[in-house]
N, C-alpha and C positions, 0 to 999 in steps of 0.2 A: 629744282630749287630756283625760286625767282630772284631777281636782283636785290629786292629788299631783304630776303633771307641771307643772301651772300654778304650784304653790307652789315647786317646784324652780327653774323658769324665773325666777320673780320674785326668789327669793333670790339667784340668780346675777346678776340685773340690779342688785339693791340693792348687792351686793358690788362690781360693776363701777362703779356710780355713785360709791360711796365712794372707789374708786381714782381716778376722774376728779376728784373734789373734792380729793384729795391732790395730784394732778398739776398742776392749773391754779389760778391765783390766783382767777379768776372763771369761771363757766360758766353759760350760760343754759339754761332749761328747753327752749327750742327746739333748742339744740345737742344736748342729751341725748336728746331725742325722736328727732331725726334719726339719731343714732348707734346707738340701740337699736331703732329701727323701731317705736316705740310713739307714742301720742298725747301731747300736752303735758299733758292732763288726768291721764294715767297717771303721768307724771313728778311732777306735783304730789302725787299720792297716795304715790308712792315717797319723796319728800322728807319728807312728814309721818311716814311710817313710820320713817325714819331718826331724825327728831327725837324720836319717842316712845321709840326704843330708847336714847336718851341721847347721840346724836351732835349736837354743837352746830353745826348748819347755820345760817348767817346769810344773810339776804336783803338785798342792796343794791338798792334800788328802781331799776328801769330798767337795771340792770347784770347781775344774776345772783346765783348762789349761791356761798358760800365757807364754809370751816370756820374756826371761831374760832381766832385765832392762839394758839399755845401748847398746843393740844390735840394729844396724841400718840396715834397709832394704832399697832396692832401691826404688825410688819414685814410687808411684802408678800411673799407666797409666789409664786414663779415656776413656771410650768408648764415641762415639759421642752423644749417647742418655743420658749418665750420665752427660756429659758436658752441654748439653742443659738444663737438669733439674737444674743444679747449676746456670746457667746463668739466667734462669727464676726465680729461688728463689732470685737471686740478685736483680732483678727488683722489686720483692715484698718487700724485706727488705728496699730498697731505699724509699719506701712510709712510713716506720715506723716513728713515731714521737719522738723516742729517738735518739739523735744525736750520743751517744756513740756506740749504736748497729750498726748504719749505718757505722760509721768510722771503727769499728773492722771487720765488714763483708767485707767491701771494701778491707781492708788489707789482709784478708784471701783469698778472691776470686782472688786477684792479685797473690798470691802464687800458687793457683790452676792453674791459667792461664799459669804460668811459666813452668808447666810440661806438658802442652798440646802439641800435635803434631802441626806443622805449619798449616796443612790443617784444623785441628779441631779449632785452634785459629781463623782462618779467618771466619769459620762458626759461631763460638761463638760470634765474633764481629758483624756479620750480624744479628744474632738472638737478641742480646742485643739492637740493634737499631730498631727492629721490634716487641718488646714486651712492652706493656704499661699497667699498672694497674691504673685505674681511680681514686681510692681513694687517698686523700691527694696529689692532683696534684700540689699544690702550695709549696710542700716540707716544710710544717710547722713542726718545731721541738719544742716540749713542755717540753722535759726533756733531761738530759744528764748524768744520773747516773746508767743506767741499767748495764753497764759493771762492775762498782764498786760493785753493789749489787749482781751480779752473783758471783763474786769472794768471797764476804762475805758469801753468801749462801753455796757455795761448800766447803769453808774452815772453816765454823762454827765460823766466826768472829762476835763478838758483834759489833753493830753499834749504833751511836747516830745520830738522824736526827732533824733538825729544820724544823718544819712542820706547814704549814699555814692551819688552819681549814677552811673548806668551809662554815660552819654555822656561826661562830662568827668572822671570819677573824682575829683571834688571832694566834700568833706564839707560839707554844709550843715546848719544847725539849723532845724527847722521846728516851730512850735506849731500843733497841729491838733486838730480835733474828730472823734473816731472815729465813723464812720457805718455801715460794713459790713465784713465779712470774706469774701473769696472764695478758694476753693481751686482751684489749677490744677496738676494732676498731682502732688499731694503738697506743693507749695509754696503759700505764702499771700500774698495781697495785702490791704492795709488800704485801704479807701476812706474818705477823711476830708476834711473842709472845712479847707483850708489857709488860715490867717489871713494868711500872707504873700502868696499868690497870689489871695486872695479868690475861690476857686473850689474845686470838688471835685477831688481828685487821688488817684491810685493809688500806694501805696508798697509795694514788695516787702519782706517781712519779712527776707529773707536779706541785705538791704542796710542794715538798721537796726543801727547800731553801739552806740547807747545809747537807752534809752527811759525817760523820767521822767514819772511820773504826778503831776499837780498836785492839790491839795485843791480848787482852783477848779472849779466845775461850769459847763457850757455849757447853753444852752437846747436841749431835744430837737429834733431835726430833724423838720419836718412832712412831708418827702418820704418816700415809701415806696421800697423797693428797686426795685420794678418801674418806678416813676416815674423813678428815677435812671437805669435802663437806657434808658428811652425818651428821656430828656433827652440822654444820652450819644450815642445813635444819631442824634439830631437834629443834634447838634454835628458829628458825622462827615459827615452828609449835607450840612450847610450850614456849612462852615468859615468 
C-alpha cells in the first residue's frame, strides 16, 4: 500500500472516529481500536490529529473521549447503502402497533431525508415504494404511549398508569419505575418496578388507559436487563 492509500485510509478512519464521537456520549480508545482494527496507540495519534484540526475533543480520565457540549458538526452524509437501511427500517417501523413510535420515527426519517443527496433521495423514494412487511398490513394501532414511556425510562421519571387488568377487567392505578421496554409482535410491554407490589411487573401498553409522568425522579436500577431475565427465569423455576 502506497503513502496515498495510507493517507486515504487514515482520513476515512478520522471521519469515522468523528462520527463515533457524535454518536456516543463517551467512547474509549480501546473501543475505537477494536472497531477500526488498529492499535490503541494509533487511536491516540488520531485523537491528537482531530484536536489539532480544531475539533474540541475532551478526555474524561478513566472514562473515555467526548466532544465539548455545544460544538456543532456539519450534517452527516449517508452512503446509499446506509440510506437504504434506514428506509427499510422505516417500513418496518410503520408496521408497529404503537402510534407514537410511528409518528416520531416518521419525523426523524424526514430530517434524515433532508440531508441526502438528490440522487440518493430519488433512490430512497423508489426503495420505500418497493419494500413491504406483511405483518400488521391493516396499520392497526393498539397503543400511543411508547414515546412518553421511553422519556420516563431514560430520565428516571416516576409514572402513574391507569391499567386495565386482563383477568378481572378492573382498572387499577399503579405508580411504577420504568425499567425496560419489550416488543412482542409489534405490541409492547413495559417492565417496571411496581411500588404497590414491591416487585417488577410487566404492563401491556395496549391496556394503559392513562399515563402520567411525575416530576419526581427515582433511583436508577442497578439491575441489567440480562440480570432481570435471569431473575425472572429463576422465579419461574422456583415459584
